[in-house]
C-alpha positions, 0 to 999 in steps of 0.5 A, spaced: 577 354 372 579 347 373 586 347 377 588 341 372 588 344 366 595 347 363 596 351 357 602 351 353 601 359 352 597 364 355 589 364 353 586 370 349 580 373 353 575 369 348 579 363 349 579 364 357 571 365 356 570 359 352 574 355 357 570 357 363 564 355 359 567 348 358 569 348 366 561 350 368 559 344 363 563 339 366 563 341 373 557 336 374 559 331 370 561 325 375 565 319 371 564 312 373 569 307 374 565 301 371 562 305 365 566 305 358 566 311 355 564 312 348 564 317 342 558 318 339 558 321 332 551 325 331 551 324 324 550 317 324 548 314 331 547 307 329 554 305 326 558 311 329 564 315 325 566 312 318 570 315 312 565 313 307 559 316 312 562 322 312 563 322 305 556 321 304 554 326 308 558 331 305 557 330 298 549 328 299 547 333 304 543 339 301 548 344 302 549 351 299 556 350 297 558 353 290 563 348 287 565 353 281 566 359 285 571 355 290 574 352 284 575 359 281 578 361 288 583 356 288 586 357 281 593 355 280 595 362 277 593 365 283 598 366 289 596 362 295 596 368 300 590 371 295 587 364 295 587 364 302 584 371 303 579 370 298 577 363 301 576 367 308 573 373 305 567 368 302 567 364 308 566 371 313 572 369 317 576 375 316 578 378 323 573 384 322 570 387 328 563 384 326 566 377 327 571 379 333 564 381 337 561 375 335 567 371 338 567 376 344 574 378 342 571 385 342 565 388 346 559 390 342 560 397 342 566 396 338 563 394 332 563 401 328 567 401 322 574 403 322 573 409 317 568 412 322 562 412 317 557 410 323 556 403 319 557 397 323 564 394 320 561 387 316 565 384 310 559 387 306 560 394 308 568 394 308 569 390 301 562 393 298 559 399 301 565 403 303 567 409 299 574 406 298 571 400 295 567 404 290 573 408 288 578 402 287 573 398 283 570 404 279 577 406 277 579 398 275 573 397 271 573 404 268 581 402 266 578 395 263 572 398 260 567 394 263 560 397 266 559 395 273 553 395 278 555 394 285 553 387 288 550 386 295 554 380 297 561 378 296 559 372 293 555 376 288 561 380 287 566 374 285 561 371 281 560 377 276 567 376 273 566 368 272 562 369 265 563 376 262 559 376 255 563 379 250 570 378 252 574 372 249 574 366 253 582 367 254 581 373 258 576 370 263 582 367 267 584 374 268 578 377 270 577 371 275 584 373 278 582 380 279 
């Protein structure tokens, strides 16, 4: 895997695989003494990297980025660990089996839900489709006297509490935190 490579810690299985892939990619590369190495910025091949070019790319690119939703997640009244968990949940970055299989930490056969219901363990299944989710949210919303329709995605679940009609504006922050 490249005899000159030294790691500070023992690599995870998926990291070892990535290092092997990198080694294979670099195996046929021959460095030349008279050639200057240069970084290439794929966003702007002519001018290269610049902060203003990156800012322009991030602000002008047609991304499906919902700033209001992210502003609600990173609210000052919400504890940081809840913010981080919600951020990772929306970005589908939690260590659930679907993601672990995709990153090659688990085998494809290990993708079944931890509750052994036969479904694949995905974000939507764990947080929206499982029996636990239905019971918890049913109880919470019944306690708050809110009618509820289970959403299809985690993003829709968070957005449904954003603008609740019929409730005073002061209570909207409370519902966002929930």
